[in-house]
C-alpha positions, 0 to 999 in steps of 0.5 A: 131597744137599740141596743138590747141585742148588745145589752143581752150579749154582752151586758158590760159593754158600757165599761169599754167606752170611754170618752175622751177629752180634746179641744176641737181648735187646736192642733192634735185636737190637744190631746195628751200624750197618753190619750193618743198612745190609748187610741192608736193601740188599743182602740177599736171604734171611734163615735165622733160626735163633737160639733157646733150646730150654732147657725150664728156661729162664724163661719171660721169657728164652724169649720174649724169645730165641724171639718178641720178637727174630724179631718185631724180625728181621720187621719189619727184615725189611720195610725190605730192599729186595732180600728175596726170602726169609725163613726161620725154622727153629724149635725142635723144640719148636714144635707139639709137642701135634700128632701130625702137623705140617704146613708151615702157621702154626698158630694161636697158643694164646695171643696173642703180644702178651698174652703179651708184655705179661703178662711185662714 
């Protein structure tokens, strides 16, 4: 039901969705030059849903996958000439200390850059 209107107005919308393979632990997300060119020149919407959800993940690795990789993608998004929206699908564990979660960005309990530097 969520996409019924989209299917009615643009039945071929799925042809416009292009998954991009990357490696979240590598500099620049290990994107190919061709992918970077496509992203910076023609992408209108980013759906970022890559993350780890393992509770036993070493903190340094979880930070790389969930925070640093997202920062790298946001940096790339700033170069995208056609970008209209950046949609970040967070894990179920984000803000899990709250009973009710609104559609807002909550301040982090720890400054992300301090956490990153402490684990380097």
